[in-house]
C-alpha positions in Angstrom: 4.9 10.8 -10.0 6.1 10.8 -13.9 3.6 12.9 -16.1 4.3 13.2 -19.9 8.4 12.0 -19.2 8.4 14.9 -15.9 8.8 14.7 -12.4 6.0 16.3 -11.1 5.9 15.0 -7.2 8.0 12.2 -5.4 8.6 11.1 -1.7 11.7 11.4 0.1 12.1 10.0 3.8 15.1 11.2 4.9 15.7 8.5 7.6 15.3 5.3 4.7 16.4 4.5 1.5 13.7 2.3 -0.8 14.8 -0.7 -2.1 12.0 -1.5 -3.9 8.7 0.5 -4.9 5.3 -0.9 -6.3 2.4 1.6 -7.3 -0.8 -0.7 -7.4 -3.3 1.7 -8.8 -4.4 3.2 -5.4 -0.9 3.8 -3.3 2.8 3.0 -3.4 4.1 -0.5 -2.2 7.8 0.2 -0.9 10.4 -2.3 0.8 13.2 -0.4 2.9 16.0 -2.9 4.8 14.5 -3.3 7.6 10.4 -3.1 6.7 7.5 -3.5 4.0 5.0 -0.3 4.1 2.3 1.4 2.1 2.5 5.1 0.7 -1.3 7.0 -0.1 -2.3 10.6 -0.1 1.2 12.3 1.4 0.9 9.6 4.3 2.7 6.3 4.9 3.2 3.4 7.6 5.1 0.7 7.8 3.4 -2.5 8.1 5.8 -5.5 8.4 9.4 -5.2 10.0 12.1 -7.7 8.6 15.5 -6.8 7.0 16.0 -7.2 3.5 12.4 -8.7 2.4 11.1 -8.3 -1.2 7.6 -8.1 -2.5 5.7 -8.8 -5.6 2.3 -7.5 -5.9 -0.7 -10.1 -7.6 -4.0 -8.9 -8.1 -5.4 -8.5 -4.5 -2.3 -10.0 -2.8 1.0 -8.7 -1.6 3.9 -11.4 -1.4 6.6 -10.5 1.2 9.4 -12.9 0.6 11.8 -13.1 3.4 15.1 -14.4 1.3 17.1 -15.0 5.1 15.2 -17.8 5.9 13.4 -18.3 2.8 10.3 -18.0 4.1 7.3 -16.1 2.4 3.7 -14.5 3.2 0.9 -13.9 1.2 -1.2 -10.6 2.5 -4.7 -11.2 1.2 -7.2 -8.0 0.5 -4.3 -5.8 0.6 -6.5 -2.7 -0.7 -8.0 -2.3 2.4 -4.6 -0.7 3.8 -6.2 2.4 1.7 -8.6 2.7 4.6 -6.0 3.5 6.8 -3.5 6.7 7.1 -0.5 6.7 9.6 1.7 9.5 9.1 5.0 9.1 9.4 6.2 12.8 9.8 9.6 12.5 8.5 8.0 11.9 5.7 6.8 14.8 3.4 6.6 16.5 -0.5 9.4 17.5 -2.7 8.8 19.4 -5.7 
């Protein structure tokens, strides 16, 4: 989180490097080299397993692009993920 130009809190995950992050207003969508996930309230979950995927959020649809096979899916009503909080034990808050 950045407020007034200062970093306040951030997530780290020693098992993964985040490739892409998108803030949605109710949580953060991210990609790693093998997954797409969602972070909210210090909890996270991977919900798509795919290599090198890319994401784009428009309205309430999360588009997941698969560059290796030139595929794309649109996940509608994506804001419903905020109802589910599946913690990943390796993810923690840092100051």
